[in-house]
Backbone as a ProteinNet text record, in pm:
[ID]
protein_1_A
[PRIMARY]
MTRVDFYIIEGGGTPARPLFACRLVEKAVARGHQVYINTGSTAQLRQLDDLLWSFRDGSFLPHAIYDQAGPERPPVLLGHATEPQECNDVLVNLAQEVPSFFSRFNRMAELVDGDETQRAAARERYRFYKDRGYTLKTHSLKT
[TERTIARY]
84.2	0	89.2	48.5	123.2	138.3	258.5	282.5	273.4	196.6	175.9	237.9	332.1	396.2	349.1	300.2	264.5	378.9	430.1	534.9	471.5	457.8	397.6	511.5	518.9	629.5	584.1	642.1	609.3	706	654	739.4	797.5	885.8	955.8	887.6	759.7	691	663.8	633	590.9	691.3	822.9	913.2	944	893.7	930.2	891	772.1	724.6	803.2	822	901.3	1047.2	1104.9	1243.4	1252.9	1156.6	1157	1137.4	1051.7	1031.3	1164.1	1242.3	1372.9	1464.3	1468.7	1555.1	1509	1378.8	1324	1354.4	1335.3	1362.6	1511.3	1595.7	1741	1777.6	1718.7	1745.3	1696.4	1577.2	1522.2	1609.1	1652.3	1736.5	1871.4	1927.3	2054.3	2040.9	1920.9	1895.3	1851.5	1859.7	1831.4	1686.1	1603.5	1461.7	1432.9	1327.7	1269.3	1155.3	1147.4	1048.9	963.4	834.6	742.7	682.8	694.3	638.2	510.4	399.8	269.6	241.7	242	222.4	75.6	43.3	-93.6	-130.4	-30.1	-56.5	62.1	39.5	148.7	253.5	210.9	306.8	394.6	336.1	413.4	510.2	466.4	553.7	676.4	654.9	766.4	859.3	800.2	880.1	972.2	917.1	999.4	1102.3	1065.1	1159.8	1282.5	1261.3	1372.5	1446.3	1371.5	1430.5	1518	1481.2	1561.7	1701.6	1721.4	1853.6	1937.9	1873.5	1950.4	1909.9	1837.4	1786.3	1895.9	2010.8	2123.3	2250.4	2345.3	2471.8	2533.9	2572.3	2635.7	2538.4	2410.5	2313.2	2258.4	2223.4	2148.9	2084.9	1957.5	1887.8	1844	1894	1851.4	1700.2	1633.2	1487.5	1435.5	1308.3	1242	1092.4	1028	882.7	832.6	742.9	699.3	661.6	578.9	532.2	643	755.7	865.5	986.3	979.8	1094.1	1105.6	1228	1254.5	1256.4	1301.9	1303.6	1400.6	1505.3	1600.7	1548.3	1470.7	1405.9	1504.8	1509.6	1592.3	1526	1595	1537	1421	1404.8	1297.6	1214.4	1083.4	990.1	887.3	846.1	746.2	625.6	508.2	389.5	277	186.2	64.1	-52.3	-152.2	-270.6	-231.7	-126.4	-76.5	-51.7	-107.4	-82	40.7	146.4	267.5	244.6	285.2	261.5	371.3	494.4	605.1	651.4	596.3	645.7	562.9	632.1	560.1	639.8	748.8	834.4	791.7	827.9	797.2	718.8	609.3	525.5	528.4	560.9	553.6	434.2	334.1	212.8	212.3	208	197.3	60.5	-26.7	-161.4	-252	-364.9	-460	-549	-550.5	-636.6	-553.2	-617	-552.1	-539.3	-417.7	-402.6	-470.7	-543.6	-617.4	-525	-399	-303.4	-209.9	-231.1	-135.6	-113.4	-215.8	-208.7	-111.3	-64.1	32.2	176.8	195.7	328.9	358.3	485.4	526.7	515	557.9	554.4	501	438.8	385	414.8	457	482.9	384.6	313.6	222.5	291	314.4	383.8	282.8	283	184.6	256.8	227.3	288.5	183	210	124.8	-1.3	-21.5	-140.6	-264.5	-361.5	-478.7	-563.2	-576.6	-651.9	-583.4	-452.5	-376	-386.6	-382.7	-394.2	-530.9	-635.6	-770.3	-778.9	-723.5	-722.3	-639.6	-528.8	-443.9	-517.4	-596	-674.6	-775.2	-834.5	-927.4	-854.9	-736.5	-659	-619.1	-579.9	-541.9	-658.6	-778.8	-898.1	-925	-908	-927.8	-838.6	-708.4	-614.7	-646.4	-672.1	-698.7	-823.6	-929.4	-1054.5	-1036.7	-935.2	-910.7	-801	-751	-657.1	-511.2	-474.3	-334.1	-248.7	-122.2	-28.4	11.2	-13.1	13.5	119.1	203.3	303.2	309.6	318	323.7	457.9	520	647	627	653.9	645.4	784.9	799.2	929.7	929.6	1033.5	1051.3	1154.3	1122.6	1219.8	1276.8
-117.7	0	124.6	225	350.1	420	462.2	545.8	690.7	772.9	912.7	1002.4	1088.1	1185.4	1324.6	1398.9	1539	1623.7	1713.5	1806.6	1945.3	1996	2126.5	2227.4	2317.4	2413.2	2546.5	2584.7	2710.5	2818.8	2936.3	3048.1	3026.4	3112.3	3096.8	3158.3	3193.3	3258.9	3166.6	3226.8	3155.6	3052	3078.7	2978.3	2860.8	2861.8	2757.4	2617.6	2601.4	2468.8	2411.4	2486.4	2427.9	2401.8	2488.9	2466.4	2343.9	2328.1	2208.6	2083.6	2091.3	1977.5	1935.1	2030.6	1999.5	1930.8	1982	1922.2	1780.3	1762.2	1630.2	1530.5	1572.8	1487	1453.7	1551.9	1528.4	1419.2	1426.4	1326.4	1188.1	1181.9	1053.9	992	1073.8	1024.5	975.5	1047.4	1005.4	868.7	835.5	705.3	599.4	633.7	536.8	524.6	620.2	614	679.1	631.5	691.6	779.5	905.3	1000.6	1054.8	1062.5	1129.8	1248.3	1368	1488.8	1523.3	1521.8	1555.9	1703.3	1786.4	1929.8	1968	2085.3	2133.5	2212	2248.3	2326.5	2313.2	2352.9	2354.7	2456.7	2570.7	2673.6	2618.8	2546.5	2487.8	2382.2	2305.5	2206.5	2274.3	2382.6	2456.2	2515.9	2569	2626.4	2520.1	2402.5	2296.4	2243.7	2235.7	2193.3	2284.2	2414.4	2509.9	2499.9	2489.7	2490.4	2368.1	2254.5	2133.5	2145.6	2238	2264.3	2352.3	2434.4	2541.8	2573	2486.1	2521.4	2540.8	2485.2	2500.2	2507.5	2591.9	2600.8	2462.5	2429.9	2301.3	2184.9	2213.7	2104.3	2081.8	1959.7	1923.6	1788.4	1780.9	1654.1	1609.6	1497	1447.9	1426.7	1493.2	1486.5	1511.2	1482.9	1508.2	1523.1	1591.4	1597.9	1464.2	1402.6	1265.6	1245.5	1333.9	1319.2	1336	1392.9	1418.8	1328	1244.7	1158.9	1045.9	1016	905.2	773.3	668	535.5	525.9	606.9	611	709.7	662.4	749.2	795.1	927.6	976.7	942.3	961.9	925.8	1015.6	1132.5	1224.3	1256.4	1236	1269.8	1367	1462.1	1561	1547.6	1571.9	1567.2	1650.6	1687.6	1756.7	1691.6	1648	1583.3	1463.1	1393.7	1277.9	1164.3	1049.9	933	860.3	852.1	783.3	631.9	567	423.3	338	382.5	298.8	332.1	431.8	478.6	419.6	378.9	331	343.7	417.9	427.4	543.8	667.6	784.8	885.7	932.4	1033.7	1158.7	1272.8	1402.1	1474.1	1503.1	1566.3	1714.6	1797.6	1942.1	1993.6	1904.1	1942.6	1954.3	2020.4	2040.6	1918.3	1825.9	1709.1	1581.8	1476.6	1345.7	1288.1	1254	1192.9	1055.2	1025.8	899.1	777.8	796.6	687.6	671.7	746.5	749.8	613.6	528.4	405.6	301.3	319.2	220.5	258.2	375.2	417.4	363.2	337.1	291.1	403.4	522.9	639.3	758.7	846.4	968.9	1083.4	1196.1	1317.3	1424.7	1477.9	1590.4	1712.6	1815	1935.4	2047.7	2108.6	2210.3	2330.9	2451	2571.8	2649.7	2775.1	2854.5	2910.7	2896.3	2947.9	2877.3	2954.3	2894.9	2810.1	2851.5	2771.5	2636.7	2639.5	2516.7	2427.8	2488.5	2410.6	2343.7	2415.5	2356.9	2236.2	2248.6	2136.7	2020.4	2051.9	1948	1874.1	1946.7	1881.1	1783.2	1819.6	1729.3	1604.4	1624.1	1509.1	1419.1	1481.1	1405.2	1316.9	1374.8	1298.7	1184	1212.3	1110.9	989.6	1013.2	902.7	832.6	908.9	852.7	765.1	813	737	604.4	594.2	471.9	385	425.9	342.4	352.2	455.3	470.4	514.7	471.9	513.7	658.3	745.2	887.9	933.1	1022.9	1083.9	1231.5	1316.4	1461.1	1514.3	1598.6	1662.2	1812.7	1881.4	2028.2	2083.7	2170.6	2223.6	2375.4	2430.9	2576.4	2614.9	2719.3	2763.5	2897.9
0	0	0	-70.3	-83.8	50.3	81	198.3	151.8	224.4	186	292.3	249.3	337.4	300.1	398.5	379	433.7	352.1	391.8	399.7	521.3	544.5	553.7	456.8	445.9	503.4	615.4	682.8	636.1	601.2	559.9	421.6	382.6	256.3	136.3	146.8	36.5	-80.2	-193.7	-314.1	-364.4	-366.2	-423.8	-331.3	-208.4	-112.5	-159.3	-211	-251	-368.4	-478.2	-587.9	-548.7	-467.1	-422.8	-333.3	-244.7	-160.2	-245.5	-345.3	-435.4	-497.5	-541.5	-601.7	-501	-379.5	-275.9	-240.8	-230.2	-198.7	-310.6	-432.8	-547.8	-555.5	-530	-530.3	-429.7	-312.3	-208.1	-252.1	-310.5	-356.1	-466.4	-560.9	-670.7	-616.7	-520.2	-459.5	-392.1	-350	-286.8	-387.7	-517	-622	-664.6	-627.2	-662.5	-797.3	-860.6	-980.9	-931.9	-979.8	-929.8	-1044	-1017	-1108.6	-1034.2	-1091.8	-1032.3	-1107.9	-1035.7	-1092.3	-1061.8	-1164.2	-1143.6	-1156.8	-1102.2	-1104.1	-1228.5	-1309.4	-1431	-1525.5	-1649.2	-1747.4	-1707.2	-1653.4	-1608.9	-1496.4	-1404	-1294.6	-1347.4	-1445.4	-1507.9	-1567.8	-1642.6	-1704.9	-1599.4	-1491.3	-1383	-1322.5	-1293.6	-1235.7	-1334.1	-1461	-1563.5	-1561.1	-1552.1	-1544.9	-1411.5	-1303.3	-1169.8	-1143.5	-1198.4	-1177.3	-1237.7	-1329.6	-1386.9	-1295.5	-1213.2	-1148	-1004.6	-936	-803.6	-699.7	-723.2	-632	-715.9	-673.2	-746	-760.5	-881.7	-907.8	-914.1	-910.5	-911.9	-1052.3	-1076.1	-1196.2	-1169.1	-1188.6	-1175.8	-1314.9	-1362.1	-1493.7	-1492.5	-1584.2	-1586.8	-1728.1	-1745.1	-1873.8	-1847.7	-1937.9	-1935.5	-1988.4	-1916.4	-1945.9	-2092.6	-2145.4	-2283.7	-2387.1	-2346.3	-2439.8	-2415.9	-2313.9	-2280.6	-2381.7	-2416	-2507.3	-2432.8	-2499.9	-2437	-2318.8	-2320	-2208.5	-2105.2	-2012.9	-1913.7	-1806.9	-1781.9	-1672	-1538.8	-1426.2	-1296.2	-1251.9	-1316.3	-1279.4	-1402.7	-1389.4	-1496.5	-1441.3	-1525	-1486.4	-1577.2	-1520.5	-1602.5	-1545.1	-1632.9	-1593.7	-1667.1	-1590.3	-1648	-1734.6	-1691.9	-1765.4	-1667.8	-1696.2	-1612.1	-1664.7	-1583.4	-1628.8	-1628.6	-1733.2	-1745.2	-1682.2	-1685.9	-1640.3	-1499.3	-1436.5	-1306.9	-1193.9	-1084.6	-967.2	-838.1	-839.5	-721.6	-631.2	-666.8	-584.9	-667.7	-611.5	-673.8	-587.4	-647.6	-579.2	-640	-556.6	-606.2	-572.9	-676.2	-658.6	-701.9	-746.1	-788.6	-666.5	-683.8	-574.7	-550.9	-644.9	-631.1	-620.3	-572	-561.2	-702	-744.5	-877	-879.6	-983.2	-992.2	-991	-1024.8	-1038.8	-919.1	-810.9	-699.2	-634.6	-631.7	-553	-607.4	-727.2	-776.9	-743.6	-679.7	-636.2	-496.6	-470	-337.7	-235.2	-274	-184.6	-259.8	-182.1	-239.8	-144.7	-200.6	-122.1	-164.2	-66.7	-87.3	-27.7	-109.8	-63.9	-45.7	73.2	107	164.3	108.6	166.3	244.2	276.8	363.9	302.5	173.9	108.4	163.5	214.1	278.7	183.9	59.3	-37.5	-57.4	-67.1	-84.4	39.6	157.2	281.3	292.1	252.8	257.1	163.9	45.1	-49.5	6.1	72.5	131.5	243.6	322.3	427.7	367	254.9	185.7	135.6	79.2	31.5	149.4	259.5	378.7	423.8	431.9	470.8	371.3	244.1	140.6	168.3	188.1	212.9	344.7	448.1	581.4	579	515.1	507.5	434.8	351.5	275.4	336.8	453.4	527.4	487.5	414.3	375.7	494.1	495.9	598.9	571.7	669.9	654.5	754.4	708	794	758.4	860.4	837	886.3	805.6	838.5	833.1	942.6	942.9	921.7	821.7	786.3	794.9	849.4	854.1	748.1	669	568.8	607
[MASK]
+++++++++++++++++++++++++++++++++++++++++++++++++++++++++++++++++++++++++++++++++++++++++++++++++++++++++++++++++++++++++++++++++++++++++++++++

């Protein structure tokens, strides 16, 4: 059964969530995981595509947009409104809704920042997972 981790990001403003996503993905890739990032919009997808190249000095995470990736898949794939067919290791959800395909992943990370609309949506997702018996863990982070 999928383990769901909620990362509550306190402070840091608007860029906190995408920057934390990059750091989390970097850690997962360093541990040998394959990651799929589910974005909430095409604009967010493009932002993360750019950020994964430069979020930290000297950093680069091999990645591709799912629909544009060739047969040699990098360890990080990004998508919006796209169900990945070959991925099942780690899912990072940046969308406001529960992805219909989340349950086939081993782990899932829900990233939530201080925006009240986003927090309300995250509480709904939390209830959704809890009501269905998924293992939930919450991490409060200060930026």
